[in-house]
C-alpha positions in Angstrom: 11.1 -9.0 -2.5 13.8 -11.2 -0.9 17.4 -10.0 -0.9 19.8 -12.1 -2.9 23.2 -13.0 -1.6 24.9 -11.0 -4.4 23.2 -7.9 -3.1 25.5 -8.0 -0.1 28.7 -8.5 -2.0 28.3 -5.6 -4.4 30.7 -3.4 -2.4 28.1 -1.3 -0.6 27.6 -1.3 3.1 23.8 -1.4 2.8 21.9 -3.3 0.1 20.2 -1.2 -2.6 16.5 -1.2 -3.3 17.0 -3.4 -6.4 20.2 -4.9 -7.7 20.4 -6.2 -11.2 21.5 -9.8 -11.2 25.1 -10.2 -12.5 25.6 -12.9 -15.1 28.7 -14.9 -15.5 30.0 -14.9 -18.2 28.7 -11.5 -19.3 27.2 -10.9 -22.8 30.5 -9.5 -24.1 32.5 -12.3 -22.7 30.1 -14.9 -24.2 30.4 -13.2 -27.6 34.2 -13.3 -27.5 34.2 -17.0 -26.4 31.8 -17.8 -29.3 33.9 -16.0 -31.9 37.1 -17.6 -30.6 35.5 -21.1 -30.6 34.1 -20.6 -34.1 37.5 -19.4 -35.5 39.3 -22.4 -33.9 36.7 -24.9 -35.0 36.8 -23.7 -38.6 40.4 -22.7 -39.2 42.1 -25.8 -37.8 39.9 -28.4 -39.6 40.5 -26.5 -42.9 44.2 -26.8 -42.4 44.2 -30.4 -41.2 41.2 -32.4 -42.5 40.2 -33.4 -46.0 37.0 -32.2 -47.7 34.6 -34.9 -46.4 35.9 -34.7 -42.9 35.6 -31.0 -43.0 31.9 -31.2 -44.0 31.2 -33.7 -41.3 32.9 -31.5 -38.7 31.0 -28.4 -39.8 27.7 -30.3 -39.6 28.6 -31.4 -36.1 29.4 -27.9 -35.0 26.1 -26.5 -36.5 24.2 -29.3 -34.7 25.8 -28.5 -31.3 25.1 -24.7 -31.8 21.5 -25.4 -32.9 20.9 -27.6 -29.9 22.3 -24.9 -27.5 20.1 -22.2 -29.1 16.9 -24.4 -28.9 17.6 -25.2 -25.2 18.1 -21.5 -24.4 14.9 -20.5 -26.3 12.9 -23.1 -24.3 14.4 -21.9 -21.0 13.4 -18.4 -21.9 9.9 -19.4 -22.7 9.6 -21.3 -19.5 10.8 -18.3 -17.6 8.3 -16.0 -19.3 5.5 -18.5 -18.6 6.4 -18.7 -14.9 6.6 -14.9 -14.7 3.3 -14.4 -16.3 1.6 -17.0 -14.0 3.2 -15.3 -10.9 2.1 -11.9 -12.1 -1.5 -13.1 -12.6 -1.4 -14.7 -9.1 -0.1 -11.5 -7.4 -2.4 -9.3 -9.4 -5.5 -11.3 -8.3 -4.4 -11.2 -4.7 -3.6 -7.5 -4.8 -6.9 -6.5 -6.4 -9.1 -8.8 -4.3 -12.2 -7.0 -2.9 -11.1 -3.7 -4.5 -12.7 -1.7 -7.3 -9.3 -1.1 -9.0 -5.6 -1.2 -8.1 -2.7 0.9 -9.3 1.1 1.2 -8.8 2.5 4.7 -9.6 5.8 6.4 -9.5 6.2 9.4 -7.1 5.9 11.8 -10.1 2.5 10.3 -10.9 3.0 8.0 -13.9 1.2 4.7 -13.7 3.4 1.6 -14.1 0.8 -1.0 -13.2 -3.0 -1.2 -13.6 -5.3 -4.1 -13.0 -8.3 -5.2 -15.0 -10.7 -3.3 -12.8 -9.0 0.0 -13.8 -9.1 -0.9 -17.4 -12.9 -1.7 -17.3 -13.6 1.5 -15.4 -11.6 3.8 -17.7 -11.5 2.2 -21.1 -11.1 5.5 -22.9 -8.0 6.4 -20.8 -6.1 3.4 -22.2 -6.0 5.1 -25.6 -3.8 8.0 -24.3 -0.1 7.9 -24.9 0.9 8.5 -21.3 -1.3 7.3 -18.5 -0.8 9.1 -15.2 -2.7 9.6 -12.0 -3.4 13.2 -13.0 -4.9 12.0 -16.3 -7.1 9.5 -14.4 -8.4 12.3 -12.0 -9.1 14.6 -15.0 -10.8 11.9 -17.0 -12.9 11.0 -13.9 -13.9 14.6 -13.3 -12.6 14.6 -9.7 -13.2 17.9 -7.8 -10.3 20.3 -7.3 -10.3 19.9 -3.5 -10.2 16.1 -3.7 -7.3 16.3 -6.3 -5.3 18.4 -3.9 -5.9 15.9 -1.1 -4.7 13.0 -3.3 -1.6 14.9 -4.6 -0.7 16.0 -1.1 -0.9 12.4 0.3 1.2 11.2 -2.6 3.8 13.9 -2.0 4.0 13.1 1.7 4.7 9.5 0.9 2.9 8.1 4.0 -0.1 5.8 4.4 -3.3 7.7 4.0 -6.9 7.3 2.8 -8.9 9.8 0.7 -12.7 9.6 0.0 -13.9 11.2 -3.2 -16.3 10.9 -6.2 -15.0 9.8 -9.6 -16.8 9.2 -12.9 -16.1 5.9 -14.6 -17.3 4.2 -17.7 -20.3 6.0 -19.4 -20.0 8.9 -16.9 -21.3 6.8 -14.0 -20.3 8.5 -10.7 -18.7 6.3 -8.0 -17.9 7.3 -4.5 -14.7 5.5 -3.4 -12.2 5.4 -0.6 -8.6 5.1 -2.0 -5.8 3.8 0.2 -2.4 5.4 -0.6 0.4 3.0 0.5 4.1 3.7 -0.2 6.1 0.6 -1.3 9.2 0.0 0.8 11.3 -1.8 -1.7 12.0 -0.8 -4.4 11.4 2.7 -3.2 9.8 5.5 -5.2 6.6 3.6 -6.0 3.2 3.9 -4.3 0.3 1.4 -4.3 -3.2 2.8 -4.8 -6.2 0.6 -3.9 -9.7 1.9 -4.4 -12.9 0.3 -3.0 -16.5 1.4 -2.8 -17.3 3.7 0.1 -20.2 2.7 2.3 -21.3 5.6 4.5 -23.5 3.6 6.8 -23.1 -0.1 7.5 -25.7 -0.1 10.3 -28.9 1.8 10.9 -29.6 2.6 7.2 -33.2 1.4 7.2 -34.1 3.2 10.4 -32.5 6.4 9.3 -30.3 6.8 12.4 -27.2 8.8 12.4 -23.6 7.5 12.9 -23.6 7.6 16.7 -27.0 6.0 16.9 -26.1 3.3 14.5 -22.9 2.6 16.4 -24.7 2.5 19.7 -27.0 -0.1 18.4 -24.1 -2.4 17.3 -21.9 -1.9 20.3 -23.0 -1.9 23.9 -20.1 0.4 24.8 -22.0 3.4 23.4 -24.9 4.9 25.1 -26.1 8.4 24.2 -26.5 9.7 27.8 -23.3 8.2 29.2 -21.2 9.3 26.2 -22.6 12.8 26.3 -21.7 13.2 30.0 -18.3 11.5 29.7 -17.3 13.5 26.6 -18.4 16.8 28.3 -16.1 16.1 31.2 -13.1 15.1 29.0 -13.6 18.1 26.7 -13.4 20.4 29.7 -10.1 18.7 30.6 -8.8 19.2 27.0 -8.3 15.4 26.8 -8.9 13.4 23.7 -11.1 10.3 23.9 -11.8 7.4 21.4 -13.5 4.0 21.6 -13.0 1.1 19.3 -14.7 -2.2 18.6 -12.8 -5.5 19.0 -11.4 -5.2 15.5 -9.9 -1.7 16.1 -12.5 0.3 14.2 -13.2 3.6 15.8 -16.8 3.8 17.0 -16.5 7.1 18.9 -14.0 10.1 19.0 -14.7 13.3 20.9 -14.4 16.8 19.3 -11.0 17.5 21.1 -9.4 14.5 19.4 -10.9 15.4 16.0 -9.7 19.0 16.3 -6.1 17.8 17.0 -6.2 15.6 13.9 -7.8 18.4 11.7 -11.1 16.4 11.3 -14.5 18.0 11.3 -16.8 16.9 14.1 -18.1 13.4 13.4 -15.9 12.9 10.4 -13.8 10.1 11.9 -16.9 8.0 12.5 -18.5 8.8 9.1 -15.2 7.9 7.4 -15.1 4.5 9.1 -11.5 4.9 10.2 -9.6 2.5 12.4 -6.6 2.8 14.7 -4.3 2.0 11.7 -5.6 5.1 9.9 -4.8 7.6 12.7 -1.7 6.1 14.3 1.6 6.6 12.4 2.8 3.0 12.2 6.4 3.9 11.4 7.1 5.7 14.7 4.7 4.2 17.2 4.6 1.0 19.3 2.8 -1.9 17.6 0.5 -2.2 20.6 -1.0 1.2 19.8 -2.8 0.0 16.7 -4.4 -3.0 18.3 -7.5 -2.8 20.7 -5.8 -3.9 23.9 -4.1 -2.5 27.0 -1.4 0.0 26.1 0.2 3.0 27.7 2.9 5.1 26.2 3.9 7.7 23.6 2.2 7.5 20.2 2.6 9.5 17.0 -0.7 10.4 15.4 -1.1 11.6 11.8 -3.4 14.4 10.9 -5.9 14.4 8.1 -4.2 17.0 5.9 -0.6 15.8 6.8 1.6 16.4 9.7 2.2 14.5 12.9 1.5 15.1 16.6 3.0 13.5 19.7 0.5 12.1 22.2 0.5 10.0 25.4 -2.2 7.3 25.2 -3.8 5.4 28.0 -5.7 2.6 26.3 -7.7 -0.1 28.2 -9.6 -3.0 26.9 -13.3 -3.3 28.0 -14.6 -6.7 29.0 -18.4 -7.4 28.8 -20.6 -9.4 31.2 -20.0 -12.5 29.1 -16.2 -12.2 29.6 -15.7 -11.2 25.9 -13.9 -8.1 24.8 -16.3 -5.3 23.7 -13.4 -3.1 22.4 -11.2 -0.5 24.1 -11.4 3.0 25.4 -8.5 5.5 25.4 -7.6 8.8 26.9 -5.1 11.0 25.0 -2.9 13.8 26.1 -1.4 16.1 23.5 2.3 16.4 24.3 3.5 20.0 23.9 7.2 20.3 23.0 7.8 23.1 25.6 6.2 21.1 28.4 7.4 17.5 28.3 6.0 16.9 31.8 2.5 16.7 30.4 3.0 12.9 30.0 0.8 11.7 32.8 -1.2 8.5 33.5 -4.9 9.1 33.8 -6.0 5.6 34.7 
């Protein structure tokens, strides 16, 4: 939301999240002006004009007042129409390619829900207070998944959670829900859920995640990756590879252990650099598949941050096109800041 000029002249050194527009004249001032004008327009004509002139004057005053009221009513209706159209436009863009979309307060109450949510949970709309806890209870979400969702909301950082939830008629849906804090106004969180697809490649052949990725990206070869990963694991160095879009196609066990993931979970969850790099405290170049070297803050699966030094290089194929990138990661221990060391 853009900041109005009046936000800066409110007496505060920093603009607030949301400032209520100040009207001039205020409602009380407008009421006093109306009463004074009414008194003067009735009292003076009664004292000065005759009966016919007084009737004409009163009719004129009622006509002017009626015209003003009609104009203000039409302006209010136009404003409501423009707001409704803008809300429909934003809601369609917000929920595009998502199963449902919500905006909640930090305590969990739902302040916005799209039509996808209403179609998926029609019985939930009958409750007096609709909250994220009521949605998870109505959808029969497991206790472990509930704890993950609540923990991500409490942390107030970008996160993704994969879980099963029952929708209309008890149909189970496996979804991945993005938890995205809203910067302004603060105190609100955007939740967007889409269907989770475990394997986008290799489903028909029954191959696993590494085999499916190796068939789609020439960077991955089972023999070379096994040897390379073995060497890096012995050096206690994290390794990841991405495709040209920044999606992680390989992460070695050392890196997954640092980020509290199970072995192979980063690949099976279809994570990207944006999912593991803390965007608020890292260089923008760390979340794009290109050449980068420097300190990066990585976020763990269950919360918490770690400092790392990343050497990331783009890989060019024989046709001079980018195949993705490969990176080596050193975990920076606080008591040993000299660990930052270039490996390339």
